[in-house]
N, C-alpha and C positions, 0 to 999 in steps of 0.2 A: 493640566497634569491629570494623570490617571489616578483616581482614588479607588482602591479595591473594594471599599465598603459600598461605594455608590454604583458599582457595576451591576447592570441589569441581569446578566446571565453569567454563569460559571460553568466551566467544563474541565474535567480532570481526565488525564490519559495516563495509563500505566503501560510501560514498556517492559516486557519480560526478557530476562536473560537466561540462557541455558545453564551456565555454571557461574552464578554470582559469587564473588569473593566477599565473604562476610565472616566476622568473628563467631557469631552464633552458629553458623553452618559448620565452621571448623571444629568448634567445641563438640557439637552433637556428633559429627562424623567420627572424630577421634574416640568419643565415648562409646559409640556403637561398636567400634573395633574391639574395645576392651570387653564389652558385654558378650561378644561372641567367643571369647577365649575360654578354654576348658581347664586351664591349670588352677591348682589350689594356691592359696597364699603361701603354704609351705614350699611348694615347688618354685614359686616366684622369688621368695625371700631367702630360700635356703632352708636348712633344718629348722624345726619349730623352736621358738623360744621356750615353750613349755618343756621340751626335752632337755634344753640347756639348764633350766631351773631344776629339773628332776635330777640331773647329773650332779649339779652343785650340791644339792641336799644329800645325795648319796656320798659324795666326797666328804662332806662334813660329818655325816654319821660314821663313815669309815674312820675319820680322824678321831672321833670321840671313842670309838671302840678301841683304837690303838692306845688311847690314853689310859684305858682301864686294863689293858693286857699287862701281865707280869713281865713280859720280855723287855729287855733293855732297848730303848729307842732314843736316839739323840733328840734332845729338847728342841733344837733349832728346826727340826722337821715338823714338830707338832704345834708350832706357834700359829695363832690365828692369822697374823699378817702373811705368813707363808702360804696358808690355805687360800686366802683371798687373792694373793698374787698368782698362785697356780690356776685358780678359777678364771681370773681375768685373762691370763695368757692363753688358756684353752679357748675362751670366747673369741679373742682377737685372732687366734690361729684359724678358728672356724670361719669367722666373717671375712678374713683376708684383709686387704688394704682398705677397702671401702667401708665407710661407716654406714649407719642406717640411711635409707633412701631420703628421708625427710629430716631437715634440720630441726633441732629441738625447739627453737623459737617459733618456727612455722607450725610445727605440730601442736605446741601449747596454745598458740593463737587460735588455731582451728578448733581445738577441743573446747576452748572457752567460748567460741562462737556457737558451737553445737550444744554445749551444756553451760549456759550462762549462770545457772543457779549454783555452779560449783564455787563461785566467788561472790555471790550476792550476799550483801550484808543485811541483817535484819534491822528494821527500824525499831524505835522504842516501843511502839504499840504492837509489835509482833508481826507486822506485815513485811513482806520482802520487797526490795527494790527491783523493779523490772522495767525494761525499756520497750515500750510497745509502739511500733511505728505504723500500725495499721490505721487506715482512715476510719472515722466514725461511721456506724451502720447507716445513717441517713444521708450520707454524702454520695455524689455522683461517682466519685472514684471507687467507693466501696461497691456500688452496683456493677461497675465495669470489671472489677476484680472477681466478682462472683460469677461472671460469664466465662472466665478462663477455665480451661480444663487442666488444672494444676492443683497442687496442694497449697494451702494457705501460706503466705510468705513468711510467717513466723513459726511454721511447723518444722519438726525435726526432719521429715523426709525432704522438704524443700531445701533446707539448709545443707543437708547431707549431699543431695544431688549437686548443688551449687559447688560445694567444697570438692567433691570428687572430680567434677569437670575442671575446676581451677588447678587442682593438684596434677591431674593428667596432662593438662596443657602447659603449665608453667613450672612445676616442681617435681620432676622425676618420672613422669610417665607412668607406666604400668607398675613399676616397683613402688613408686610413691603412693599410688592408689591402694596397692596391696598393704602397705605399711599403715596407711590411714584406716583402712577397713579393719585391720587387725586391732588397732588401738580402739576403734569405735566399738567393736564387738566386746573387747575386754571391759570397756567402760559400761556398756549395757549390761553385761553379765554381773559386774560389781553392783550396779544399781538394783538389778533384779534380786540378787541374793541378799542385799542389805535393806530391801524395802524402801529405796529412795524413789521419789517421783521422777518421771522422765519428762522433761520439758517439751512442749510443742505437740 
């Protein structure tokens, strides 16, 4: 019998293919297509959610000014539930039949993956629970990872790139990527304005 360990000589041959079919190639090719696009998230997703929020606030302030006016106004038109219903109807009308490009469960899972400290619980001694899957610095695996031209595997840029590729390929394409990007920017803005640490 042939025992590979006892073989005196080894030879390896690589055959190249012009257009190999592989998942990594598909991910990168699709992501490069998105990177070349020039549209803004507002153009991809429709009108900005910030404009919708501004309009809702304007409607509410208009309703409050109506409450203080001396002119007789029917009470049923001034109720808070009526204002909320009107605002929801306007948003639905603007968005049309389709909901947001990403399912809320998928979006929340991704945001927790990107920002794990959002739910990390503090231990009794004040340290936080973190899951670190990186190999120890003296291991061979660590040295191999150091030679990659990539961000560290637990960094925010690495996780964001991974999530954007997955969303593009499996969950909604361009609109899904635009939706995730918009949520990511909102989270980063919130953390910046409130002096929260950004993980990774």
